[in-house]
KOLDREN-78134 format. One line per field, with one value per residue (C-alpha): y, z, x. Coordinates in steps of 0.25 Angstrom, whole numbers, always signed. Example, Ala and Ser with C-alpha at 12.3 -4.5 7.8 and 13.67 -1.06 7.14 Angstrom:
// residues 2
py <- -18, -4
pz <- +31, +29
px <- +49, +55
***
This chain:
// residues 349
py <- +92, +81, +76, +77, +65, +53, +49, +34, +28, +14, +12, +0, +4, +16, +25, +27, +33, +37, +51, +55, +48, +56, +70, +67, +65, +77, +86, +85, +99, +105, +94, +89, +77, +65, +54, +41, +32, +18, +10, -3, -10, -1, -7, +5, +19, +23, +23, +34, +42, +41, +47, +58, +62, +60, +71, +81, +80, +77, +72, +59, +48, +35, +22, +10, -5, -15, -27, -28, -24, -20, -9, -12, -13, +0, +7, +3, +8, +21, +23, +20, +29, +40, +53, +59, +57, +54, +44, +44, +32, +33, +23, +25, +25, +34, +50, +59, +70, +79, +90, +80, +72, +86, +88, +75, +77, +89, +79, +70, +82, +85, +72, +64, +53, +50, +38, +35, +44, +40, +47, +46, +42, +40, +28, +27, +14, +5, +9, +24, +28, +36, +33, +39, +30, +36, +30, +35, +25, +13, +8, +8, +22, +29, +26, +31, +44, +48, +57, +64, +72, +77, +70, +60, +53, +37, +39, +24, +20, +20, +3, +1, +8, +4, -11, -12, -5, +0, +14, +17, +20, +19, +31, +42, +36, +44, +38, +42, +36, +32, +25, +17, +13, +9, -2, -6, +0, -8, -25, -33, -45, -39, -36, -30, -22, -19, -4, -7, -16, -3, +6, -4, -5, +10, +13, +4, +14, +28, +37, +36, +48, +48, +59, +60, +68, +60, +61, +50, +43, +29, +20, +5, -1, -13, -25, -18, -28, -20, -24, -39, -44, -56, -53, -42, -49, -58, -47, -40, -52, -51, -38, -41, -53, -45, -35, -43, -46, -32, -27, -37, -32, -17, -16, -26, -19, -18, -31, -35, -25, -33, -46, -41, -35, -47, -54, -45, -45, -61, -59, -49, -60, -71, -61, -58, -73, -76, -83, -77, -86, -84, -69, -71, -79, -68, -56, -64, -65, -51, -47, -55, -50, -35, -33, -21, -18, -17, -32, -37, -32, -40, -53, -50, -47, -61, -69, -61, -67, -80, -82, -75, -63, -53, -55, -54, -42, -40, -40, -32, -27, -12, -17, -26, -13, -6, -16, -18, -6, -3, +1, -3, -15, -25, -16, -10, -22, -18, -6, -10, -18, -28, -27, -11, -5, +4, +5, +17, +30, +24, +10, +6, -8
pz <- +35, +42, +35, +44, +34, +27, +15, +12, -3, -5, -20, -29, -43, -43, -54, -58, -46, -36, -41, -38, -22, -20, -26, -15, -5, -7, -8, +7, +13, +25, +29, +27, +21, +14, +4, +7, -5, -4, -17, -15, -27, -39, -52, -62, -63, -48, -45, -54, -51, -38, -39, -48, -37, -27, -34, -35, -20, -9, +0, -7, -1, -9, -1, -11, -7, -13, -6, +6, -2, -1, +4, +19, +19, +9, +19, +31, +24, +22, +36, +41, +31, +34, +42, +45, +58, +49, +37, +27, +18, +3, -7, -20, -29, -17, -15, -4, -2, +4, +11, +19, +22, +27, +36, +43, +45, +54, +62, +65, +68, +79, +83, +86, +92, +78, +72, +60, +51, +39, +31, +19, +6, -8, -16, -32, -35, -49, -56, -55, -45, -32, -21, -5, +5, +17, +29, +37, +28, +37, +44, +58, +55, +50, +63, +70, +63, +64, +52, +58, +48, +49, +57, +67, +78, +78, +93, +101, +89, +79, +80, +81, +68, +59, +63, +61, +47, +38, +34, +32, +18, +19, +9, +18, +31, +40, +52, +61, +57, +73, +73, +61, +66, +80, +72, +63, +51, +41, +44, +33, +31, +28, +13, +13, +25, +31, +32, +41, +49, +52, +54, +65, +72, +72, +77, +89, +92, +90, +85, +72, +65, +52, +41, +35, +23, +10, +9, +0, -13, -12, -26, -26, -39, -46, -41, -27, -15, -8, -18, -14, -6, -4, +1, +7, +17, +20, +26, +33, +40, +44, +50, +57, +63, +68, +76, +79, +93, +97, +91, +98, +112, +110, +97, +95, +87, +76, +77, +74, +62, +57, +58, +51, +40, +37, +35, +25, +19, +17, +12, +1, -2, -4, -11, -23, -24, -26, -12, -8, +4, +10, +8, +16, +26, +28, +28, +38, +49, +46, +50, +62, +67, +64, +59, +50, +41, +28, +32, +32, +18, +14, +20, +14, +0, +1, +5, -8, -17, -12, -13, -28, -26, -29, -36, -28, -36, -46, -39, -48, -44, -43, -33, -25, -23, -20, -9, -5, -9, -3, +13, +13, +25, +21, +29, +16, +12, +23, +15, +1, -7, -15, -28, -29, -37, -25, -11, -3, -2, +7, +9, +17, +18
px <- +67, +62, +50, +37, +31, +37, +27, +31, +29, +33, +31, +34, +34, +26, +30, +16, +10, +22, +25, +11, +11, +25, +19, +6, +17, +25, +14, +11, +11, +16, +24, +39, +39, +47, +41, +48, +46, +49, +56, +48, +55, +52, +54, +48, +52, +47, +61, +66, +53, +56, +72, +66, +55, +66, +75, +64, +59, +69, +57, +58, +64, +64, +68, +73, +70, +76, +69, +59, +47, +34, +24, +26, +42, +42, +35, +42, +54, +48, +44, +58, +65, +55, +59, +45, +39, +26, +24, +13, +12, +9, +7, +13, +2, -6, -6, -8, -17, -6, -14, -22, -9, -2, -15, -14, +1, -2, -11, +1, +10, -2, -5, +9, +2, -6, +3, -5, -16, -24, -33, -43, -39, -44, -42, -39, -45, -41, -53, -49, -58, -55, -64, -62, -57, -62, -59, -70, -78, -72, -85, -77, -68, -82, -87, -76, -73, -88, -89, -77, -66, -52, -41, -46, -39, -41, -38, -40, -50, -37, -33, -48, -51, -38, -40, -55, -53, -42, -45, -30, -24, -9, -7, -9, -7, +2, +10, +21, +33, +38, +25, +27, +41, +35, +25, +35, +27, +21, +22, +28, +22, +8, +8, -6, -14, +0, -3, -16, -9, +1, -10, -17, -3, -1, -14, -11, +2, -4, -14, -23, -29, -37, -40, -53, -47, -42, -28, -23, -27, -24, -22, -28, -21, -25, -15, -12, -10, -22, -32, -29, -41, -36, -22, -28, -36, -24, -16, -30, -32, -17, -18, -30, -24, -12, -21, -34, -30, -26, -40, -47, -42, -42, -52, -59, -70, -59, -54, -69, -69, -55, -60, -73, -64, -57, -68, -74, -60, -63, -78, -71, -60, -72, -82, -70, -67, -82, -82, -97, -99, -85, -88, -102, -97, -85, -94, -104, -91, -87, -100, -101, -88, -92, -107, -108, -121, -111, -106, -120, -122, -112, -115, -130, -122, -115, -127, -134, -122, -122, -137, -136, -144, -132, -118, -106, -102, -89, -76, -67, -53, -59, -69, -59, -49, -61, -64, -50, -42, -28, -30, -43, -46, -57, -68, -70, -78, -89, -91, -90, -100, -92, -101, -99, -88, -84, -85, -92, -84, -72, -66, -49, -27
***
């Protein structure tokens, strides 16, 4: 039977967690599926584990790659080999909430114009706590949702919402394979933020929908690329530069929001490096580009730090991870106080 859905899981040395991810995918009800696991350079016991799991479930397909490694290349290989008309992305250390995913599949069947859908998710942080990452808590996205629940079509606002902020978690994304192939999948020159870049390009070629239900658990692991604020900022800037002209022509408010997010990223870089003057300058420029009450508070806080009225606050790894967790655009910094050990309920790649 031809699968309706292909779940794509790139993995490199994931013997400790890949079985859990696969189990969450195989339990998706009411849909013929296949699970495509891409061996992205395994050197541990994952290969033998996959061989055993494949012998137990014929829906599991393992692609072995000897070169051209990296998440973008691995996912692109999965897209090319997938047989389902819909593709769901799943990181090897994450899990899907299968019943909720099945409900979103029904949406795609009823709305063939939708090329991309995403949903709320939870994040397991390095300190062992689980926090909700509600996309509705992104300021611009929250305003658009206006407290609506269920499946929501973003309509003509899709590009504006996804470029101005990045509320999308790659795990749990469902996309039409034909659309992914049409836009050439993930770009290869971005080591980070390549997922955000793809969502933006898909938003330019078809419909985008969002589910308010929590449909995945994402793991933020110590040492992951996504928690390196310096490198992540570099790639955020690259993505913004690639789409900024289109944004200014067609969605100027999203262009201002994206430029503001870059300034916030620069400010957070400076703060973690104890360069409070640079942090203040970038916060001020961010406020000038896209004024908001939370940004005004950051400016006031930075001035207080420079004048010695308050400390900058510690920058432990756990706090860094909470500020720049995977798939979180740097607009997250708007709603997080750097001295806190956690953000308000949701944060965002």
